[in-house]
N, C-alpha and C positions, 0 to 999 in steps of 0.2 A: 355309472361313473362318467361315461362319455357324455351323457345327457347333462350332467352337472357341469362339466367343463364348457360345453356349448352355452349353457345359460350364463355362466360366469363371463365368457367372452362377450356375449351379447350385452350383459350388464355393463361391462367395461366400455364397450363401444358406445352404448347409450350415454354413459357418463361423459365420455369425450365429446359427443355431439352436444349434450346439454351445456357443457362448459364452453364449447365453441359458440353455441347459440347465444349464451349470456354475454360472451365477449363481444359478439357482433352487435347485440342490441345496445351496448354502451357507446358504440361508434356509429358512423353512417351506415344506413341500411343499403346493401348491394344486392341486385337480382342474382339468384343462385346460378342461372345459366351463364351470366356474364363472368361470374367468379370462376366457374368451372372452366370456361373457355380460356380464360387468361391464365389459369393454373395457380392463381393466388387471389386473395380478396382485393377488390378494387374500390376506390373511393369515388363519390359523385364528383363530376368535373366542375371546376369553377371557371366562369367566363373571364377572359383577360380584359374586362371592362372596369374602369375605375371612374367614379363620379368625382367632380371637383370637391364636393362635400356630401355627406350622407344625410345631414339634418340641417335645414336652413331656418334660422330664427328670424321671423318677419317683424319682430317687435310688436308695436301696437297697431292693430288693423281695425278698420271701420266695419262694424257689423252690417252696414247698409249695402256693402258692395261685395263683389267676387274678388278674391285675392289670388295672387299667383307667384310662383318662383320658377326660375330657369336653372336647370342643372346641365353641366357640360360633361358628357360621357366620352372618355378617352379609350381608344382601342390600343392596347400595348402589344398586340401580336402582329405578325406579318401577313395575316389573312383577314379578309373582311368578316365581320360578325353581324348577324342579322337579329334584330329584336323580334322575338316570337309573339309575346303577349305581355299584358299587364294584369296585375291583380290588385284591386283596391277594395276598401271596406264597404263603400256605399256609392250610390250614383251622384253624390255631391262632388266627387273627385274626377278630374279628367287628366289623362296623360297624353300630351301632344308632341311627338318628336318632329324635328325638322326632316329627318330621314329614318326609315326603319333599318337601314344598313349603315354600319359604321366602317369606314374604309380602313385598310391596314395603316397602323400608326397615325390614324386620323381621329377626328372628333365629330360629334353631333350634339346639338342642343335639344334638351327635353324640357318642355314647359308643363308644369303641374299647376292646374287651377283647382281651387276649392270654393264651393258655393255653400256657405253656412250662414247665409243671411238670416238674421233674427236671433242668432246665438250670441251669448256674451260669456266672458270669462276665459279661462285658459283653453287653448286649442292645440291639438296635435293630430296630424293626419300623415299616414305613411302609405307607400305603394311598393309592390314587388315587381321587378322587371325580369322577364324570362328571355333567354336567348337560344336560338336554334343550335343544336349540337352540344348544349351544356345543361347539366341537371340543376345546378344551384342558381337561384336568382340573386340579384342584388337588391337592396332596399334603400329607398330614399324617402325623405319626408320633410314636412314643414311644421313649425310650431310658432306660437305667438299668443298675444293677449288681445282678445276681441273686446273692444270697449268704445263707447261714444266719448264725446267731450266730457260727459259725466260717466264715471265708472259705475257700472251697474251689474254686480254679480247676479247670477240666477237667484230668483226669489223662491224660497220654499213655502209650501202651503202648510199651515198648522194642522196637526193631526186632529181629526174629528171636528174641524171647524173651518168654515169657508172664509178664512181670514188669511190675507197675504201681507207679509212684511218685507219691504225691500230697502236696501241701503244704496244711496246715491252719493257720489263724491266727485267734486270737480278735479279733473286730472290736469288742468291748466293753471290752477291757482287763482282763476278768476271766479268770483262768486256769481251764482245765477239765481234767478227766481223761479220757483216751481209754480206753474200756473194751474195745473190740474193733474190728478192721478186717476186715470181711467174715467175721465169725464166728470169728476167731482172735485170740489175744493180739497186741497191736500190735507190729510190728517197726519200731522207731524208728531212723532213720538219724541224725537230729539233733533237738535240741529246745532251746527257750528257755523258762525257764532250763535250764541243762545238767544239772540234777539235780532229783530229786523226781518225784512222780507227777502233778503238775499242770503244764500247759504253756500258754504264750501262743502258741507256734508250734512246729510239728513237721513233719518230713518222714517219711512212713511208706511202707513198701514191702510189697507183697503178691505172692507168687509163686503162679501157677496151674500146674497140671501140663501142660496143653497149651493151644494157642491157641484151640481150640474151646471150652474151659471158661471163657474170659475173658468176664465178663458185660458188660452195657451200663453198669453203674454199680458203684462201689465203696462199700460200706455201712460207715459209721463210727458206732459207738455211743459216746455220751458221757454224762457225769453231769450235763449241763445239762438242767434241766427245760424250758427254752425250746426247745432243739434236742436231743432225745434221740437222734435219728437223722439223720445227714447222708448224703445220696446224692450221690456225686461222679461225674459223667459221665466214662466212659472213652472216649477218642477214639483211633481208629486205623483204618487202611484195612481191616485184617482183621476187626475187629468190625463195621464198616459193611457189608462184603461179605457177612458171614454173615447180617446182618439184611435185606439188600436183597430177597430173595425174599418176605419177609413184610411189607414196607412197600408196601402197595398199597391202592387203593380201587376197588372195582367193586360189582356188585350183591349179591355174597354174602360178600365178604371185606374186612376192614379191619384190617390189622396195623400197629401203630405201634411205633417204636423208643423212644418215650417211656416214662417210668416214673413211677409214682404213689407218692409218699411218704405212707404212712398214719400215720406217726409212731408213737406209743406205743399199743399195743393192750392195754387193761386187761381182765383176765379177767372174763368174764360181763357185760361192758358193751358195748352196741352203739354203735359210732362211725359218724357220718353223714358221707357224702361226696357230691360231685356230679361228673359227667363227661359226655362227649359220645359218643354212638354214631352210626353211620351205617348206614342201611338204607332200603329202598324201602317196605316194608309197615309203616307207622307204627302201625297198629291191632293188629298181631299181638302176642301175649304176649311179654314179654322176661324172660329168666332170666340170672342172673349167678352165677359161682362162681370160687373160687381152689382149685387142686388141691393143697391142703395140709390134712391131717387136723387138725381143731380150729378151722378158720376157716369161718364160714358167711356167705354173701353173700345179702342180701335186697333185692330191688328194691322201693323204697317208692313212687316216683312217676316217671312218664314224661311229659314235657311237650314242647311245640313248642320248638325252638331259637329263641332271641331273634332270630337272623339267618337264619331258615329260607329267606327269599327268596334269600339268597346261597348257602346250603348246603341244598338241598332234601332231601337224605337225612339231615340231622342232626337228632338229638333230644337233649334234656337229660335226664339220668337222675340221680335221687337214690337212693342206696342205703346200706345199713348193712353193716358188717363186725363180726361178733361172734366173739370168741376164747374158746374153752374150754381153751386150752393152759395147763396149770398150771405150766409152766416159765418163770419170769421171766428175761428177758434173752436170749431166743432171737431171732436175726435171721431174719426172713422175707424171702425173695426169690423170687418166683414170678409167673407170668402171671395177670392178672386178665381173665376172659372175660365178655363179654355176647353173647347170641345170641337170635335169633328161634327159636321152637320149644321144644325141650327140651334138657337137658344131654346126653342119650343120642343125640339126633338134632338137632343144632343146624344152623341155617342163618343167613345174614347175620351171620357170626361177627366180633366185634370183640375185639381184644386189646391190652392195654398191660402193661408190667411193673409189678409192685407191690412195695413194700418196707415193712416194719414191724418194730417191736420189741415183743415181748410183755412184759407185766407181770402181777403177781399181782393178786388182788382188791383189795388196798389201794393199788395203783399203784406198788409197788416193783419196780424192774428192775435195780438196781445190785448188790445183795447176792448174788444168784444167780450173777452173772458172776464176782464176786470169789471165791466159795467153790468153784464147780464148773467154771468156764470156760464159754465160750459154746457155743451149739448152732446150727448153720446148717441151716435148712430150705430146700430148693431144689425147683424144679419145672421141667419142660420145657414150652416153649411154642412150639416150632417145628414139626417134622415131625408131632408128635402132634396138634396143633391142625388142621393142614392135612388130615391123614388123616381126622379126624373129620367133615369135610364133603366127603370124596371128592376132595381136591386133593393134588397133589404139588408140592413146591418146585421151581422152575425154576432 
């Protein structure tokens, strides 16, 4: 009988614990030791920091550049509050505060930069900010529409067919002429207006010979001085699967599926760009190259990344690309490499895809396409790059 009473008491206690546990799971999770010490359940602490806004709409942003937003963080307490860390989804995002400590009743500005060069369409990136002495982070973010002067949504690849269809639409109301689509005369499925060589909207199609030849982006050359080259991201499981062995970050390799739109490359004129590389040895010489005859890459400056505490391997690189190609209107699509060491024996290799449109010394790039047709220059950036550092794709 006594044994039965004991079992009943244990069962009752277990039921109470289970009920308490279920109630706790529906709310914030609190360490048991803290709850016991306080004598009652406690909630995670919320920092007294308020951003001027939690989500900033940047409107239309140019896919060829890095965009940024500045948040003002206000400390509503009478004590200084220190930023502990940031958490972002990928290394495309940088969080750069004016100060890691926000004074009592004071403010600090926080710059958020996002590098999604080569993407098109709707964009949204968020970041979590953690503070010392507080459990809960606050979240801020940016949203916007990434588009060229021609709107260019991501282009899907047709199932079981190396065929890409893309839609282009003028976002300014000014008609443009499509000069080439990935180095060939445009194959227009439809256009508005339905006649003439200048369009407000067009559906174009490009056929590739095999699935392995389908690139990460479809290059469209136009007669627009604002947007001479539009890079339309091609989306498909096949394209992503082929790139996956090269999308990695470790001590000696950093391959990215992004692509860098260099725009118009005027013959004999150095164009200046910036990008990010990842490597351990920041003091070692850095070399850059594009495996296309007539294009010369020169590293001008290597600086600490503005958010190096978040990305210790990252460095900011300023470089120039000089074209000696005398053929105006040539579409360039090739890997852009940066490496520690030399081109012949590279280590810590970085790669992104690069696109460009060549022009003559006067900046003309339309006439050559009209009279002779386009020329496509391509380069291989997969197995060749891995083999150069003694690696094999997995």
